[in-house]
N, CA, C and O of each residue as an XYZ file, in Angstrom:
896
protein
N      44.021    -59.229    -32.731
C      44.641    -59.658    -31.467
C      44.182    -58.787    -30.305
O      43.872    -59.290    -29.225
N      44.140    -57.466    -30.537
C      43.687    -56.558    -29.480
C      42.254    -56.872    -29.085
O      41.903    -56.847    -27.905
N      41.422    -57.171    -30.095
C      40.023    -57.491    -29.794
C      39.920    -58.750    -28.938
O      39.097    -58.812    -28.025
N      40.739    -59.741    -29.223
C      40.677    -60.990    -28.469
C      41.107    -60.784    -27.032
O      40.550    -61.418    -26.136
N      42.088    -59.912    -26.776
C      42.526    -59.649    -25.400
C      41.427    -58.946    -24.611
O      41.201    -59.266    -23.443
N      40.741    -57.991    -25.239
C      39.642    -57.288    -24.565
C      38.520    -58.276    -24.251
O      37.929    -58.239    -23.171
N      38.231    -59.172    -25.222
C      37.187    -60.174    -25.001
C      37.518    -61.057    -23.807
O      36.623    -61.446    -23.056
N      38.798    -61.378    -23.625
C      39.231    -62.224    -22.501
C      38.975    -61.552    -21.151
O      38.749    -62.240    -20.156
N      39.009    -60.212    -21.105
C      38.790    -59.493    -19.852
C      37.317    -59.428    -19.450
O      37.017    -59.219    -18.274
N      36.390    -59.600    -20.395
C      34.965    -59.424    -20.098
C      34.463    -60.415    -19.060
O      33.832    -59.995    -18.091
N      34.720    -61.737    -19.221
C      34.220    -62.651    -18.177
C      34.831    -62.386    -16.814
O      34.175    -62.592    -15.793
N      36.084    -61.931    -16.780
C      36.706    -61.597    -15.507
C      35.966    -60.452    -14.837
O      35.771    -60.462    -13.621
N      35.554    -59.468    -15.619
C      34.830    -58.329    -15.068
C      33.504    -58.772    -14.469
O      33.133    -58.330    -13.381
N      32.777    -59.658    -15.186
C      31.491    -60.133    -14.656
C      31.686    -60.961    -13.394
O      30.859    -60.910    -12.483
N      32.765    -61.718    -13.335
C      33.057    -62.495    -12.127
C      33.275    -61.580    -10.938
O      32.784    -61.858     -9.844
N      34.006    -60.490    -11.137
C      34.266    -59.534    -10.058
C      32.994    -58.833     -9.620
O      32.800    -58.584     -8.430
N      32.117    -58.510    -10.581
C      30.862    -57.874    -10.222
C      30.029    -58.806     -9.354
O      29.452    -58.372     -8.357
N      29.961    -60.098     -9.727
C      29.207    -61.059     -8.938
C      29.759    -61.204     -7.541
O      28.992    -61.327     -6.585
N      31.076    -61.193     -7.399
C      31.700    -61.299     -6.082
C      31.435    -60.047     -5.260
O      31.124    -60.126     -4.071
N      31.560    -58.893     -5.901
C      31.384    -57.636     -5.174
C      29.973    -57.438     -4.693
O      29.763    -56.814     -3.653
N      28.974    -57.958     -5.432
C      27.584    -57.765     -5.034
C      27.246    -58.526     -3.772
O      26.253    -58.210     -3.116
N      28.048    -59.528     -3.408
C      27.775    -60.301     -2.202
C      28.469    -59.732     -0.986
O      28.312    -60.264      0.113
N      29.223    -58.677     -1.148
C      29.960    -58.052     -0.047
C      29.403    -56.668      0.191
O      29.305    -55.881     -0.751
N      29.034    -56.346      1.419
C      28.495    -55.024      1.719
C      29.557    -53.959      1.499
O      30.725    -54.149      1.838
N      29.136    -52.838      0.927
C      30.011    -51.678      0.853
C      29.946    -50.990      2.202
O      29.112    -50.108      2.408
N      30.812    -51.378      3.120
C      30.733    -50.918      4.504
C      32.059    -50.310      4.904
O      32.803    -49.802      4.065
N      32.346    -50.364      6.185
C      33.606    -49.855      6.684
C      34.257    -50.897      7.556
O      33.576    -51.712      8.178
N      35.565    -50.872      7.604
C      36.303    -51.829      8.415
C      36.887    -51.110      9.619
O      37.496    -50.049      9.484
N      36.698    -51.692     10.795
C      37.221    -51.078     12.002
C      38.699    -51.405     12.158
O      39.127    -52.538     11.936
N      39.451    -50.419     12.533
C      40.861    -50.613     12.852
C      41.039    -50.222     14.317
O      40.109    -50.385     15.107
N      42.202    -49.713     14.695
C      42.418    -49.321     16.081
C      41.531    -48.136     16.446
O      41.126    -47.364     15.577
N      41.230    -47.995     17.755
C      40.312    -46.957     18.215
C      40.994    -45.596     18.318
O      42.212    -45.503     18.472
N      40.170    -44.532     18.228
C      40.620    -43.204     18.627
C      40.585    -43.138     20.153
O      39.616    -43.585     20.767
N      41.610    -42.598     20.758
C      41.695    -42.505     22.211
C      41.759    -41.033     22.610
O      42.549    -40.266     22.060
N      40.917    -40.647     23.575
C      40.884    -39.279     24.088
C      41.128    -39.327     25.594
O      40.362    -39.940     26.336
N      42.193    -38.680     26.032
C      42.517    -38.581     27.463
C      42.683    -37.092     27.784
O      43.610    -36.451     27.288
N      41.788    -36.540     28.611
C      41.870    -35.112     28.904
C      41.119    -34.809     30.194
O      40.337    -35.629     30.676
N      41.366    -33.613     30.752
C      40.699    -33.163     31.978
C      40.049    -31.805     31.735
O      40.540    -30.997     30.948
N      38.943    -31.573     32.421
C      38.245    -30.288     32.325
C      37.854    -29.834     33.731
O      37.229    -30.599     34.466
N      38.210    -28.598     34.125
C      37.700    -28.041     35.378
C      36.368    -27.328     35.124
O      36.237    -26.571     34.161
N      35.402    -27.570     35.977
C      34.083    -26.950     35.840
C      33.731    -26.174     37.107
O      34.082    -26.576     38.217
N      33.041    -25.069     36.921
C      32.306    -24.450     38.023
C      30.967    -25.174     38.114
O      30.257    -25.314     37.118
N      30.626    -25.636     39.329
C      29.470    -26.512     39.491
C      28.431    -25.872     40.412
O      28.766    -25.265     41.430
N      27.178    -26.024     40.031
C      26.043    -25.531     40.816
C      25.199    -26.754     41.203
O      24.644    -27.437     40.343
N      25.116    -27.013     42.511
C      24.471    -28.232     43.004
C      23.175    -27.906     43.734
O      23.134    -27.056     44.624
N      22.117    -28.608     43.332
C      20.824    -28.496     44.013
C      20.433    -29.861     44.552
O      20.551    -30.869     43.856
N      19.964    -29.888     45.799
C      19.574    -31.136     46.449
C      18.092    -31.069     46.804
O      17.646    -30.177     47.527
N      17.346    -32.032     46.278
C      15.906    -32.116     46.552
C      15.692    -33.119     47.681
O      15.767    -34.330     47.474
N      15.424    -32.596     48.883
C      15.263    -33.459     50.055
C      13.838    -33.983     50.208
O      13.546    -34.715     51.154
N      12.950    -33.614     49.284
C      11.535    -33.999     49.405
C      11.209    -35.270     48.632
O      10.055    -35.700     48.622
N      12.196    -35.881     47.985
C      11.913    -37.026     47.113
C      11.395    -38.226     47.911
O      10.249    -38.628     47.707
N      12.184    -38.807     48.801
C      11.746    -39.883     49.675
C      12.348    -39.646     51.066
O      13.282    -40.341     51.466
N      11.813    -38.666     51.797
C      12.379    -38.369     53.129
C      12.235    -39.539     54.104
O      12.998    -39.645     55.064
N      11.255    -40.417     53.859
C      11.081    -41.565     54.750
C      12.254    -42.534     54.694
O      12.499    -43.271     55.650
N      12.989    -42.537     53.566
C      14.152    -43.414     53.396
C      15.458    -42.629     53.344
O      16.520    -43.185     53.061
N      15.366    -41.315     53.625
C      16.535    -40.427     53.508
C      17.143    -40.474     52.093
O      18.356    -40.357     51.917
N      16.270    -40.648     51.103
C      16.721    -40.655     49.719
C      16.299    -39.347     49.055
O      15.143    -38.931     49.135
N      17.250    -38.723     48.411
C      17.009    -37.427     47.771
C      17.507    -37.458     46.339
O      18.119    -38.433     45.904
N      17.244    -36.395     45.618
C      17.754    -36.243     44.253
C      18.782    -35.121     44.217
O      18.610    -34.077     44.846
N      19.849    -35.357     43.471
C      20.923    -34.369     43.341
C      21.064    -33.972     41.876
O      21.147    -34.829     40.997
N      21.089    -32.682     41.626
C      21.295    -32.162     40.269
C      22.520    -31.258     40.263
O      22.605    -30.311     41.045
N      23.465    -31.552     39.380
C      24.654    -30.718     39.193
C      24.624    -30.088     37.813
O      24.356    -30.759     36.817
N      24.899    -28.803     37.764
C      25.076    -28.098     36.495
C      26.499    -27.572     36.448
O      26.950    -26.905     37.379
N      27.211    -27.870     35.361
C      28.607    -27.460     35.250
C      28.841    -26.512     34.088
O      28.191    -26.610     33.048
N      29.791    -25.580     34.280
C      30.145    -24.618     33.230
C      31.665    -24.510     33.131
O      32.361    -24.408     34.141
N      32.170    -24.535     31.886
C      33.599    -24.370     31.630
C      33.760    -23.772     30.239
O      33.824    -24.515     29.259
N      33.828    -22.438     30.127
C      33.788    -21.782     28.815
C      34.878    -22.227     27.848
O      34.663    -22.211     26.636
N      36.049    -22.625     28.360
C      37.167    -23.003     27.483
C      37.372    -24.518     27.427
O      38.473    -24.976     27.123
N      36.352    -25.284     27.710
C      36.486    -26.739     27.767
C      36.920    -27.317     26.422
O      36.510    -26.846     25.362
N      37.753    -28.345     26.493
C      38.179    -29.040     25.289
C      36.990    -29.681     24.582
O      36.016    -30.094     25.210
N      37.102    -29.751     23.244
C      36.118    -30.406     22.384
C      34.722    -29.801     22.518
O      33.729    -30.436     22.163
N      34.649    -28.565     23.033
C      33.366    -27.880     23.117
C      32.437    -28.396     24.183
O      31.245    -28.090     24.148
N      32.941    -29.180     25.149
C      32.085    -29.708     26.221
C      31.989    -28.668     27.338
O      32.449    -28.900     28.456
N      31.395    -27.539     27.027
C      31.412    -26.379     27.922
C      30.370    -26.457     29.036
O      30.430    -25.687     29.995
N      29.427    -27.370     28.916
C      28.367    -27.485     29.918
C      28.085    -28.956     30.216
O      28.285    -29.825     29.367
N      27.624    -29.213     31.418
C      27.079    -30.532     31.694
C      25.896    -30.421     32.636
O      25.771    -29.465     33.402
N      25.037    -31.419     32.561
C      23.887    -31.540     33.450
C      23.868    -32.973     33.955
O      23.804    -33.916     33.166
N      23.925    -33.139     35.284
C      24.008    -34.465     35.885
C      22.892    -34.640     36.899
O      22.619    -33.744     37.698
N      22.243    -35.809     36.861
C      21.159    -36.121     37.798
C      21.388    -37.506     38.394
O      21.766    -38.446     37.694
N      21.149    -37.612     39.707
C      21.318    -38.891     40.388
C      20.477    -38.920     41.652
O      20.015    -37.888     42.140
N      20.290    -40.127     42.170
C      19.651    -40.319     43.474
C      20.757    -40.440     44.524
O      21.873    -40.856     44.213
N      20.441    -40.075     45.760
C      21.417    -40.203     46.851
C      20.701    -40.604     48.129
O      19.560    -40.213     48.376
N      21.397    -41.394     48.934
C      20.862    -41.782     50.237
C      21.791    -41.255     51.323
O      22.996    -41.507     51.310
N      21.204    -40.518     52.263
C      21.990    -39.826     53.287
C      22.016    -40.617     54.588
O      21.050    -41.286     54.954
N      23.147    -40.519     55.272
C      23.309    -41.115     56.598
C      23.889    -40.047     57.520
O      24.987    -39.546     57.277
N      23.158    -39.698     58.572
C      23.566    -38.612     59.465
C      24.558    -39.133     60.503
O      24.312    -40.132     61.178
N      25.681    -38.432     60.611
C      26.734    -38.788     61.561
C      27.180    -37.534     62.315
O      28.217    -36.945     62.008
N      26.402    -37.149     63.279
C      26.719    -35.937     64.043
C      26.606    -34.697     63.180
O      25.534    -34.378     62.667
N      27.735    -33.993     63.023
C      27.731    -32.754     62.237
C      28.072    -33.003     60.767
O      28.248    -32.055     60.001
N      28.163    -34.253     60.379
C      28.407    -34.575     58.966
C      27.291    -35.473     58.443
O      26.636    -36.194     59.196
N      27.099    -35.404     57.135
C      26.119    -36.252     56.453
C      26.861    -36.984     55.342
O      27.373    -36.356     54.415
N      26.920    -38.304     55.435
C      27.561    -39.113     54.396
C      26.490    -39.623     53.432
O      25.444    -40.118     53.853
N      26.763    -39.495     52.157
C      25.774    -39.885     51.142
C      26.459    -40.647     50.022
O      27.575    -40.322     49.616
N      25.777    -41.654     49.540
C      26.210    -42.311     48.307
C      25.165    -42.021     47.240
O      23.977    -41.904     47.538
N      25.612    -41.906     46.006
C      24.679    -41.557     44.941
C      24.845    -42.498     43.761
O      25.900    -43.097     43.552
N      23.760    -42.606     42.993
C      23.771    -43.460     41.802
C      22.620    -43.023     40.903
O      21.584    -42.559     41.380
N      22.817    -43.180     39.600
C      21.756    -42.818     38.649
C      20.626    -43.827     38.610
O      19.539    -43.526     38.118
N      20.878    -45.037     39.130
C      19.894    -46.109     39.078
C      19.188    -46.229     40.432
O      19.840    -46.522     41.434
N      17.864    -46.007     40.485
C      17.159    -46.088     41.767
C      17.149    -47.494     42.363
O      16.963    -47.656     43.569
N      17.350    -48.516     41.519
C      17.360    -49.890     42.022
C      18.489    -50.113     43.022
O      18.397    -51.007     43.863
N      19.543    -49.324     42.945
C      20.644    -49.422     43.904
C      20.138    -49.180     45.326
O      20.686    -49.714     46.291
N      19.088    -48.372     45.441
C      18.521    -48.044     46.753
C      17.210    -48.789     47.012
O      16.454    -48.438     47.918
N      16.953    -49.818     46.207
C      15.758    -50.614     46.397
C      14.490    -49.968     45.897
O      13.400    -50.321     46.346
N      14.608    -49.033     44.982
C      13.434    -48.323     44.465
C      13.203    -48.653     42.997
O      14.130    -49.025     42.278
N      11.964    -48.514     42.565
C      11.635    -48.557     41.150
C      11.540    -47.123     40.638
O      11.185    -46.208     41.382
N      11.860    -46.941     39.366
C      11.762    -45.590     38.820
C      12.705    -45.386     37.660
O      13.342    -46.324     37.181
N      12.786    -44.153     37.217
C      13.577    -43.780     36.045
C      15.072    -43.840     36.350
O      15.525    -43.344     37.382
N      15.824    -44.446     35.454
C      17.286    -44.382     35.537
C      17.709    -43.025     34.980
O      17.411    -42.690     33.833
N      18.399    -42.260     35.798
C      18.806    -40.907     35.414
C      20.151    -40.955     34.673
O      20.718    -42.029     34.473
N      20.648    -39.794     34.273
C      21.917    -39.760     33.545
C      22.469    -38.362     33.427
O      21.938    -37.408     33.996
N      23.557    -38.260     32.671
C      24.285    -37.008     32.518
C      24.462    -36.693     31.035
O      24.480    -37.586     30.188
N      24.592    -35.407     30.747
C      24.820    -34.965     29.374
C      25.856    -33.852     29.376
O      25.698    -32.849     30.072
N      26.917    -34.029     28.595
C      27.927    -32.990     28.375
C      27.682    -32.405     26.990
O      27.512    -33.148     26.023
N      27.664    -31.093     26.889
C      27.280    -30.481     25.624
C      27.871    -29.075     25.522
O      28.564    -28.600     26.422
N      27.573    -28.427     24.395
C      28.044    -27.062     24.177
C      28.363    -26.774     22.730
O      28.353    -25.614     22.317
N      28.649    -27.812     21.941
C      28.924    -27.650     20.513
C      28.325    -28.843     19.784
O      27.359    -29.439     20.261
N      28.885    -29.196     18.637
C      28.379    -30.354     17.897
C      28.747    -31.669     18.575
O      28.205    -32.719     18.230
N      29.675    -31.616     19.545
C      30.062    -32.824     20.274
C      29.274    -32.929     21.573
O      29.164    -31.960     22.324
N      28.729    -34.113     21.829
C      28.035    -34.375     23.082
C      28.522    -35.699     23.652
O      29.052    -36.549     22.937
N      28.330    -35.851     24.948
C      28.720    -37.082     25.617
C      27.640    -37.441     26.624
O      27.150    -36.574     27.348
N      27.264    -38.720     26.675
C      26.227    -39.184     27.585
C      26.834    -40.171     28.575
O      27.551    -41.093     28.186
N      26.540    -39.968     29.865
C      27.128    -40.806     30.902
C      26.092    -41.121     31.979
O      24.976    -40.601     31.974
N      26.504    -41.993     32.906
C      25.689    -42.325     34.071
C      26.625    -42.389     35.271
O      27.686    -43.009     35.200
N      26.232    -41.744     36.386
C      27.178    -41.524     37.477
C      26.874    -42.339     38.723
O      25.747    -42.780     38.947
N      27.922    -42.525     39.530
C      27.811    -43.122     40.863
C      28.993    -42.640     41.689
O      30.020    -42.245     41.139
N      28.849    -42.672     43.003
C      29.934    -42.231     43.872
C      29.424    -41.876     45.251
O      28.403    -42.404     45.691
N      30.120    -40.992     45.934
C      29.728    -40.606     47.291
C      30.142    -39.161     47.555
O      31.013    -38.617     46.876
N      29.500    -38.551     48.555
C      29.915    -37.206     48.994
C      29.613    -37.062     50.478
O      28.779    -37.777     51.033
N      30.304    -36.133     51.100
C      30.128    -35.883     52.527
C      29.880    -34.404     52.753
O      30.593    -33.550     52.225
N      28.875    -34.119     53.534
C      28.525    -32.739     53.862
C      28.982    -32.441     55.290
O      28.557    -33.095     56.242
N      29.851    -31.448     55.419
C      30.329    -31.011     56.742
C      29.556    -29.750     57.120
O      29.772    -28.680     56.551
N      28.647    -29.895     58.095
C      27.785    -28.779     58.455
C      28.532    -27.691     59.211
O      28.109    -26.535     59.205
N      29.628    -28.039     59.856
C      30.426    -27.051     60.592
C      31.260    -26.215     59.629
O      31.271    -24.987     59.708
N      31.954    -26.886     58.727
C      32.789    -26.181     57.741
C      31.946    -25.551     56.632
O      32.387    -24.615     55.965
N      30.754    -26.061     56.443
C      29.928    -25.564     55.345
C      30.441    -26.020     53.995
O      30.438    -25.252     53.032
N      30.889    -27.285     53.919
C      31.468    -27.827     52.689
C      30.821    -29.150     52.302
O      30.406    -29.939     53.151
N      30.750    -29.365     50.996
C      30.373    -30.668     50.449
C      31.557    -31.165     49.620
O      32.002    -30.479     48.700
N      32.057    -32.334     49.936
C      33.169    -32.918     49.178
C      32.725    -34.268     48.624
O      32.181    -35.108     49.341
N      32.972    -34.453     47.328
C      32.521    -35.689     46.704
C      33.467    -36.178     45.630
O      34.348    -35.448     45.177
N      33.274    -37.428     45.226
C      34.049    -38.045     44.152
C      33.224    -39.176     43.569
O      32.319    -39.698     44.220
N      33.543    -39.552     42.335
C      32.784    -40.639     41.734
C      33.261    -40.997     40.347
O      34.294    -40.523     39.874
N      32.478    -41.848     39.710
C      32.779    -42.341     38.367
C      31.564    -42.203     37.479
O      30.425    -42.316     37.932
N      31.822    -41.959     36.223
C      30.762    -41.885     35.224
C      31.058    -42.901     34.132
O      32.158    -42.930     33.580
N      30.078    -43.727     33.827
C      30.206    -44.688     32.730
C      29.735    -44.011     31.448
O      28.646    -43.439     31.408
N      30.551    -44.076     30.404
C      30.224    -43.416     29.138
C      29.277    -44.297     28.332
O      29.523    -45.490     28.156
N      28.187    -43.694     27.842
C      27.139    -44.429     27.134
C      27.007    -44.028     25.667
O      26.063    -44.444     24.994
N      27.943    -43.225     25.168
C      27.872    -42.801     23.770
C      27.929    -41.293     23.663
O      28.219    -40.594     24.634
N      27.646    -40.800     22.460
C      27.696    -39.363     22.249
C      27.396    -39.024     20.804
O      26.901    -39.855     20.042
N      27.706    -37.781     20.436
C      27.527    -37.322     19.063
C      28.801    -36.623     18.612
O      29.681    -36.336     19.422
N      28.893    -36.350     17.315
C      30.083    -35.697     16.792
C      31.312    -36.565     16.955
O      31.287    -37.740     16.589
N      32.389    -36.016     17.498
C      33.612    -36.777     17.728
C      33.385    -37.980     18.625
O      34.118    -38.966     18.546
N      32.363    -37.902     19.487
C      32.163    -38.937     20.496
C      31.020    -39.897     20.158
O      30.459    -40.540     21.046
N      30.686    -39.988     18.887
C      29.682    -40.970     18.476
C      30.193    -42.377     18.793
O      31.332    -42.717     18.475
N      29.346    -43.187     19.419
C      29.682    -44.561     19.812
C      30.832    -44.624     20.817
O      31.551    -45.621     20.886
N      30.999    -43.556     21.590
C      32.093    -43.527     22.563
C      31.837    -44.496     23.713
O      30.697    -44.729     24.114
N      32.932    -45.054     24.231
C      32.909    -45.841     25.462
C      34.015    -45.313     26.366
O      34.861    -44.528     25.938
N      33.999    -45.754     27.624
C      35.047    -45.324     28.539
C      34.495    -44.911     29.887
O      33.371    -45.262     30.245
N      35.294    -44.162     30.634
C      34.911    -43.710     31.966
C      35.350    -42.270     32.178
O      36.245    -41.759     31.505
N      34.692    -41.638     33.133
C      35.072    -40.303     33.589
C      35.139    -40.361     35.118
O      34.198    -40.830     35.759
N      36.218    -39.897     35.695
C      36.315    -39.799     37.151
C      36.298    -38.331     37.539
O      36.675    -37.468     36.746
N      35.859    -38.047     38.765
C      35.815    -36.646     39.169
C      35.984    -36.497     40.682
O      35.718    -37.414     41.460
N      36.433    -35.314     41.056
C      36.414    -34.856     42.445
C      35.727    -33.499     42.457
O      35.816    -32.742     41.490
N      35.045    -33.194     43.548
C      34.233    -31.979     43.595
C      34.162    -31.436     45.017
O      34.144    -32.197     45.985
N      34.122    -30.114     45.131
C      33.916    -29.477     46.427
C      33.023    -28.255     46.261
O      33.275    -27.398     45.415
N      31.972    -28.186     47.082
C      31.025    -27.078     47.041
C      30.962    -26.397     48.399
O      31.214    -27.008     49.437
N      30.622    -25.122     48.361
C      30.375    -24.360     49.596
C      28.879    -24.284     49.849
O      28.098    -24.054     48.925
N      28.477    -24.479     51.107
C      27.071    -24.380     51.488
C      26.775    -22.960     51.963
O      27.560    -22.350     52.689
N      25.638    -22.460     51.539
C      25.151    -21.195     52.079
C      24.572    -21.478     53.466
O      23.459    -21.991     53.583
N      25.326    -21.143     54.512
C      24.905    -21.532     55.859
C      23.691    -20.747     56.355
O      23.033    -21.160     57.311
N      23.396    -19.624     55.712
C      22.169    -18.910     56.043
C      20.948    -19.604     55.441
O      19.835    -19.489     55.954
N      21.179    -20.326     54.342
C      20.102    -21.067     53.690
C      20.696    -22.350     53.103
O      21.069    -22.373     51.930
N      20.788    -23.420     53.908
C      21.407    -24.665     53.431
C      20.710    -25.289     52.230
O      21.301    -26.122     51.541
N      19.462    -24.902     51.966
C      18.747    -25.469     50.815
C      19.059    -24.731     49.514
O      18.633    -25.159     48.441
N      19.803    -23.621     49.603
C      20.135    -22.852     48.404
C      21.154    -23.606     47.545
O      21.827    -24.520     48.023
N      21.259    -23.215     46.283
C      22.234    -23.828     45.372
C      23.640    -23.706     45.936
O      24.075    -22.615     46.305
N      24.354    -24.831     46.004
C      25.730    -24.842     46.507
C      26.682    -24.718     45.330
O      26.648    -25.535     44.410
N      27.532    -23.697     45.358
C      28.455    -23.420     44.256
C      29.829    -24.000     44.583
O      30.292    -23.905     45.720
N      30.477    -24.598     43.590
C      31.785    -25.181     43.847
C      32.577    -25.424     42.582
O      32.274    -24.880     41.520
N      33.603    -26.257     42.719
C      34.491    -26.592     41.609
C      34.620    -28.105     41.502
O      34.617    -28.816     42.507
N      34.732    -28.581     40.274
C      34.931    -30.004     40.026
C      35.968    -30.178     38.925
O      36.038    -29.385     37.986
N      36.766    -31.223     39.057
C      37.712    -31.594     38.004
C      37.310    -32.959     37.480
O      37.213    -33.922     38.241
N      37.075    -33.040     36.175
C      36.652    -34.288     35.548
C      37.756    -34.797     34.632
O      38.293    -34.047     33.816
N      38.085    -36.058     34.770
C      39.138    -36.698     33.982
C      38.507    -37.713     33.033
O      37.904    -38.693     33.470
N      38.651    -37.472     31.740
C      37.986    -38.263     30.711
C      38.958    -39.296     30.120
O      40.108    -38.977     29.819
N      38.490    -40.507     29.963
C      39.243    -41.550     29.270
C      38.278    -42.227     28.313
O      37.478    -43.072     28.715
N      38.359    -41.847     27.031
C      37.339    -42.236     26.044
C      37.957    -42.967     24.866
O      39.121    -42.773     24.517
N      37.135    -43.808     24.271
C      37.499    -44.487     23.025
C      36.350    -44.366     22.039
O      35.182    -44.480     22.413
N      36.688    -44.136     20.780
C      35.691    -44.192     19.717
C      36.254    -45.038     18.584
O      37.463    -45.019     18.352
N      35.411    -45.779     17.873
C      35.914    -46.627     16.783
C      36.436    -45.787     15.626
O      35.792    -44.831     15.192
N      37.601    -46.156     15.140
C      38.164    -45.515     13.950
C      37.829    -46.388     12.755
O      38.053    -47.598     12.794
N      37.293    -45.796     11.690
C      36.864    -46.572     10.530
C      37.534    -46.068      9.265
O      37.829    -44.880      9.132
N      37.772    -46.991      8.334
C      38.288    -46.639      7.005
C      37.418    -47.345      5.981
O      36.956    -48.458      6.231
N      37.184    -46.714      4.824
C      36.310    -47.355      3.830
C      36.961    -48.588      3.221
O      38.161    -48.601      2.949
N      36.153    -49.628      3.008
C      36.619    -50.812      2.300
C      36.511    -50.567      0.800
O      35.619    -49.842      0.360
N      37.409    -51.163      0.001
C      37.252    -51.057     -1.460
C      35.997    -51.773     -1.900
O      35.718    -52.881     -1.443
N      35.235    -51.148     -2.785
C      34.016    -51.770     -3.311
C      34.325    -52.503     -4.607
O      35.430    -52.410     -5.140
N      33.325    -53.238     -5.109
C      33.505    -53.952     -6.377
C      33.808    -52.977     -7.501
O      34.575    -53.297     -8.409
N      33.206    -51.773     -7.449
C      33.418    -50.783     -8.512
C      34.866    -50.340     -8.558
O      35.476    -50.289     -9.626
N      35.420    -50.015     -7.379
C      36.813    -49.555     -7.371
C      37.749    -50.688     -7.768
O      38.787    -50.441     -8.381
N      37.398    -51.933     -7.427
C      38.229    -53.073     -7.835
C      38.233    -53.211     -9.344
O      39.282    -53.428     -9.949
N      37.051    -53.084     -9.961
C      36.948    -53.204    -11.414
C      37.715    -52.092    -12.120
O      38.365    -52.325    -13.139
N      37.632    -50.893    -11.575
C      38.369    -49.776    -12.182
C      39.862    -50.080    -12.163
O      40.567    -49.861    -13.149
N      40.336    -50.594    -11.012
C      41.755    -50.921    -10.903
C      42.157    -51.984    -11.900
O      43.196    -51.862    -12.548
N      41.333    -53.052    -12.038
C      41.630    -54.104    -13.001
C      41.622    -53.554    -14.418
O      42.481    -53.884    -15.236
N      40.619    -52.695    -14.697
C      40.494    -52.132    -16.037
C      41.690    -51.296    -16.428
O      42.201    -51.405    -17.543
N      42.141    -50.447    -15.492
C      43.293    -49.587    -15.778
C      44.535    -50.434    -15.999
O      45.310    -50.188    -16.923
N      44.718    -51.434    -15.145
C      45.882    -52.313    -15.280
C      45.850    -53.060    -16.601
O      46.855    -53.143    -17.307
N      44.654    -53.616    -16.934
C      44.536    -54.366    -18.181
C      44.757    -53.489    -19.405
O      45.428    -53.891    -20.356
N      44.190    -52.288    -19.375
C      44.364    -51.376    -20.504
C      45.827    -51.002    -20.678
O      46.332    -50.938    -21.799
N      46.504    -50.754    -19.558
C      47.920    -50.410    -19.638
C      48.735    -51.545    -20.218
O      49.655    -51.312    -21.002
N      48.405    -52.792    -19.837
C      49.120    -53.956    -20.368
C      48.919    -54.082    -21.875
O      49.874    -54.320    -22.613
N      47.679    -53.923    -22.331
C      47.386    -54.055    -23.756
C      48.062    -52.963    -24.574
O      48.578    -53.224    -25.661
N      48.056    -51.740    -24.052
C      48.704    -50.654    -24.787
C      50.206    -50.888    -24.898
O      50.815    -50.588    -25.925
N      50.798    -51.427    -23.834
C      52.243    -51.710    -23.859
C      52.553    -52.776    -24.903
O      53.521    -52.651    -25.653
N      51.715    -53.846    -24.952
C      51.918    -54.891    -25.949
C      51.774    -54.344    -27.363
O      52.518    -54.720    -28.270
N      50.814    -53.458    -27.533
C      50.587    -52.899    -28.868
C      51.778    -52.063    -29.322
O      52.184    -52.117    -30.482
N      52.349    -51.265    -28.360
C      53.527    -50.459    -28.713
C      54.713    -51.347    -29.071
O      55.466    -51.046    -29.997
N      54.876    -52.453    -28.325
C      55.994    -53.343    -28.605
C      55.879    -53.967    -29.990
O      56.872    -54.100    -30.707
N      54.636    -54.355    -30.366
C      54.434    -54.942    -31.691
C      54.698    -53.902    -32.789
O      55.294    -54.202    -33.823
N      54.234    -52.667    -32.530
C      54.446    -51.591    -33.519
C      55.925    -51.317    -33.689
O      56.397    -51.089    -34.803
N      56.668    -51.340    -32.570
C      58.097    -51.084    -32.635
C      58.818    -52.212    -33.400
O      59.789    -51.971    -34.119
N      58.309    -53.464    -33.223
C      58.936    -54.611    -33.915
C      58.738    -54.567    -35.417
O      59.593    -55.033    -36.170
N      57.615    -54.009    -35.865
C      57.339    -53.937    -37.300
C      58.122    -52.827    -37.997
O      58.370    -52.889    -39.201
N      58.514    -51.799    -37.215
C      59.180    -50.654    -37.847
C      60.658    -50.931    -38.071
O      61.373    -50.076    -38.594
């Protein structure tokens, strides 16, 4: 009798193997991981006014440092194009990583946050105003998240920021040092492993074996 019950389980096992082979051993997405946090950075800004002076288009590079930044994002490097408009003692500028925004062909620039095994890649746009009397640059903008590594692999979302730099009035072309606050709103996919055909068969096998052993004990008890 025990042999016949085991024999009955064999075709079921082969059926499960055939079904499992047609299903990828992959992962199933559930709700996303959400990261909401802010980081203050000390920022060093360099402006290249020689890029396209005929169109008042320049390149802006920001380098940020924050030794205690969350998730190890202690540094960032940001590059964008900007077009300046002179208004008396102030200069209003809008910036974007895509040169097509200003009617130009060329490389689409971007940003990188780094410092540990976690990295984040973004692309920025926004505006800033330079006050030549006060010796200040004030700006704000948005960064579109394009992915990352570590915790931020396949990340999406946005980053907003405000920034203020001081101009060296003895040398306006020198690096302008300032402070920026960046507010991160990120999502990454959360995944859990799907059961494979192997784990399904193990579960069936354990259940079936337990059932057969129970039946065998009951029969033994009935004979005694």
